[in-house]
N, C-alpha and C positions, 0 to 999 in steps of 0.2 A: 215406867219400864214396860217393854213389850213382852207378851207371853207367847210362846210357840206351842202349838198343839201338834203332837206327832201321831199317836194312836193309830187308827186305821186309815188315815188320810194318805194319799199318794205323795203329797208335798206339804211341807210345813206351812202354816198360815198364821198371820199375825191376828190375834184375837183382841188385843188391847194396846193402845198407843197413848203414852203420856206426852204432853206438850210442855214447852217452856213456861216460865212463870208469867210472862206477859205483863202488861201494865207498865208503869214507870214513864220516864220521859227521856228524850234524846240527850238532855243535859247531864243525865246520870251516867252516861257512857264515859269510860276512862279516857278516850281519845277525843273528847269534845270539850272545848273550853268556852263557856258562855260568859265568863267573867272578863275576857279581854275586850276592853272598850276602845282600844286604839284604832280599830277599824269601824267604829260606829256603834258597837254594841248591838243589842237587840232592837231592831226597828222593823216596821212593816216593810215587806219586800226583801228582807235579808235572806241570804243563802249561806250554807256552810261551805267554807273553802279551806283546804288543807294548807297549813303553815308549817313548812319544813323545819324552820328554826326552833320551834317548840314541839314538833311532832304531834300536832293536834289540829282538829278542825275548829275554825273560829267563824262567827257570824260576820257578814259584811254585805254592804249594798254596792260596793265597787269591785268589779272584776278586772284584775290586772293579769298579764301573762297567761292568757287563756286562748285556746283555739277551739272553735266550735266546728265540728265536722258533721254536716247534715246527711252524709251518706251519698249513695248513688241511686238515681231514679231512672 
């Protein structure tokens, strides 16, 4: 939790900031399913892709229905 010091300062200043817990792994997130092996499971080169039918991200090495927009140069 941040503390604010008012006293004789003209503006409040943050004197301490606490950060999140950190650590852990991506598989522990509620919307990531690393157990779905229908798309290849965990393999080198896998990426997480959102699967609407289960409302979660799953690992896959095959990208279907994707458009990559490289922007304008």
